[in-house]
N, C-alpha and C positions, 0 to 999 in steps of 0.2 A: 504493500500500500504506500509505503514511503517513496519507493521508486516512482510509482505513478504520480504521486503528488509533486515531487521535485521535477520530474520530467515535464509535467504540465506547466509548472511555474516557469521553467526555462523556455518552454514552447511559447508562452505568452510574451516573454521578453524578446525572443527571436522574431515573433510576428510584429511586435512594435518596431523592431529594427529593420523591417522589410525583408528579412531573410525567408519568411514564409508568406506565401500569398494565398488568395482565394478565401474560401470559408474555413473557419477553424472553431470547433466546438470542444471545450475543455471538460474534463471529467472530475474536477476538483470537488470533493465532498461526497462522491459516490463510490469511492474506491473499494469499500467493503463488499459491494455487490459483485464486482468483477472478480476480486481475489477469492472471496468465499465460494462463489459459484464454480469457477474454473478449478479450484482445488479439489472439488468433488468429482471431477471427470477422469476418465481414462485417457491415455495418450491417443488412442485411435477414435475417440469421439469427435464430433464435428461442432464447430461454433460459428454462429452468425451474429453480426452486430449491425448497428445503425450508424449514423454519422458521428456519434460521440464514441468513437471506436479505439482511441489511443490506449485507454486503460485496459480494455478487453484484450487487445493485441499483446500488450506487455504482460498481462496476467497469464496469457497462454504460453509465454516463454519466448516471444520473438526478441531478436537482438535489438536493444535500444539504439545502437548505432544505425542499423538499417531502417528502423522506424523513423528516427530523426532525419535521416537522409531522404526518406520519402517525403516528409513534410517540407523539406528544402527543395524538393523537385529534382533531386540528383540521380544520376545513373546507378548509384550504389544502393538506392532505396529498395524496399521490399518489392515494389512494382516498377522498378527502374525509373522512378520519377514521374510516372504517368498516372498514378492514383491520387497522390496527395493526401491531405488530412482525412477526408471522408471515405476514402476507398482503399484502406489498408487490406492486404491479403497476404497470408502466409500459408500456402498450401501444404508445406512440409509439416506444419503443426496442426493441419486441418482447421485452420482459422480461415473460413471461406469468405471473409470480406465484411467491410463496412459499406452501408448503402445509404444514399442520400434521400431517396424517396420515402417519405414517412409511411411505414407499413408495407412498403413494396418488397421487403425481403422475407416477410413471413411465408408467402407462397414458395419461395426458393428453399427455405428451410424444410418445408413440408415435402418438397420435391426430393431433397436429399434423404429425408426420412423414408420416403417411399422407395427410393433406390436401395437403402439399407434393408428394408423389409423384403423387397423383391429378390434380393441376392441372398437372403437368409443370414444376414450379418447380425452381430450383437451390439452394434454401436448405438449411441444416443445422440440426437441432435439438440444442442442447446441454442435457443434463439433469444437474444437480448432485444428489447424494444421499449420505447417509452410509453407512458400512459396516453400520450397524444396520438398514438397509432391505433388505440383501441376503437375509436369511432369509425375507422376506415372500413370500407367494404372489403378490402384485401384481408384484413384481420379476421372478420367474421366468416368470410368464405373459406379461409384457411382453417379456422377452428372447426367448421362444419366438416370439411373434408378429412381433417386429421382424425376426428372422432369417428366418422363414417368408415374410414379405412383402417383405423387402429394403428396410427403411425407413431413410431418411437421418438417423439419430439417433446421437449420441455420448453414451454413458452414462458420466458422470464421477463415480466413487465417491471421495468425500473420506474416506479412512480415518484418522480421528483417534484410533483405538484404543479409544474408549469410547462405547458407546451408552447415554446417561445414565451409570449407574455400572457398567455391565457390560462387562468387557474383551472384546475381539473374539474371543479364543480360547475364551470361554465361550458364544459366540453363533453363530459362523460356523464350520462344519466345515473349510472350506479357508481358515482364518484366516491361514496363512503366505503365501498368495498369493491374495488375495480375487478378483483379476481372473480366475482360472481358473474361477470360477463360470460364466463366459460360454462356456467351452469346450464344455459339454454341448449348446449350441445352435448350434455351428458359428460362433460370433462371435469374430472375432479380438480379442485383448486384449493389454494392456501395462501396465506399472507405471512410475511416475515419482516422483522425490523431490519431494514436495509442499511442501517448505520452500525450494526453489530456483525462483524465479519464472522465470528464463531457461529452465531445464530444462522447466518446465511449459509455457511458451509454445511451445517447440520440439516437445514431445511432442504437445500438443494441435493444433498447426499441422499436423503430419504426419497425425494421426488425422482431423482435419477434412477435409483434402484427399482422403484415402482414402475417407471417407464420401461426400463430394460427387461424386467421379468414379466410384466403383464402385456407388453407391447401395446400400450395405450398412451395417449398424450396426457400431459399434466400442465396446469396453468398456475404459476406462482407469482404473486405480486410482492415485490420488495419495496417497502416504503422508505424512500431516501430523500435527499435534498441536494441540489447543486448550489454551491456557495457563490459562484460567479454568474455572469449573465448567460443568456442562451448561447451566444457565440462571441467572438472577439469584436463583432460589430455592435454588441449590446453593452451598455454600461454595466458596471459591476453589480448593481442592484436593479437596474432598469427603473421604469416609472410604474411598474405593476406590482411592486412589493416594497415594503419599508425596510430601512436599514435595521430597525429594531427586530423585525422578523428574522432577517438573516443572522443577526448577532445571536438571537435565541437559538437558532438551528445549529450554530457553530459550537454551542455548549455540548452538543452530542457529536462532535467531530469523530469520525470512525477511528482515526489514528489516536486521538486522545483517549477514547474509550478502551481501546485495546492496550494502550500503554499503561493506563491506570490499572487495568485488570492484571496485566502481567507483573507489575510491580507489587500489587497487593497480594498476589498469589506466589510471589517470589519465583516467578518463571524467568525473570530477567532483572538486571540491575541498571542503574543510570549509566554505568560504563558501557554496558552492552548497547544501549541506545545511542550513545555517542559514537561508538564504533560503527554501528549500522549507518548512522547519519553520514559519517565520513566516507564509508564505502559507496553509498548511494550517490553522494556528491561527486565522487570521482567517476562513477559510471556515467552520470549525466553530462559531466564536463567532457569526457572523452567522446560521448555521442555527438555533442555539438561540434567539437573539433573535427571529428570524422566527417560529419555532414558538410561542414563549411569547406573542407579541403577536397571534397569529392567533385568530380566533373559533372557538368551539365550534360544531359543527353544530346547527342548530335542530331541535327535536323533529319538525317536519314532514319533515325529511330522512329519517326512518325509512321513509317510504313511497316515496322516490325510487328508481327502478331496480328496483322490486319489482312483479311481476305480481300484480294483485289480481282 
């Protein structure tokens, strides 16, 4: 979680310096969801993400250097500089991408789950998406089909309360319990505190095991909160929420919660945290240096991987 936090903070700095272009959505505040969820997976399981994908990609084990290089649009990036912030892909780790169309990747996740079932595999597909995707037709069509065909997919809704600047209660009819949107399709659902990484790991672990053994989809809502704006184009707090609200949410910072727990249970010492902080700082520093020193893709790369 600390790696994701520091990586995103440096990403914001690099964006401000013009090193990173285009749209850029940071994951600060939501780290516990990605880390807890991915920790419950097997190496051969599949992961799909949306446009806030940096954290998911890093949690899956992707090289921070190649992730940062992709944000820089460099040839050494995960997608050779062609994906950028919203379209990270690491096929070797079965991280099948970030997608910019809200709700548009849910059918793709179901498609991979269908392929797994068709081939008789034992993998699970984990699909991250925000609560803003729940009202979309693609979401409900996918839930229906996943239930109908019994697909091994875990739909993990990261409810950070705001779709861009729209509060969840103004966009989702069942906003007080978003997970219940799956009930109409006979899909078992649950909720978890998305700021508690241990709780997320336990909840996802149980859900994944159920999906894997029963070959049925599951819908899990992780209640979380983003500390910064929707994207780098959005002010830190925006005009749709108050600073007091954000400050209150920060009292349950997932890093702070885990740190406090580990210290109280004597699972780590202050020296341990200092060491981890130093190690992470070095990793992030090297990632930025690597990205900055990497070459820009040549113009001829525009035709690579394109059917003409």
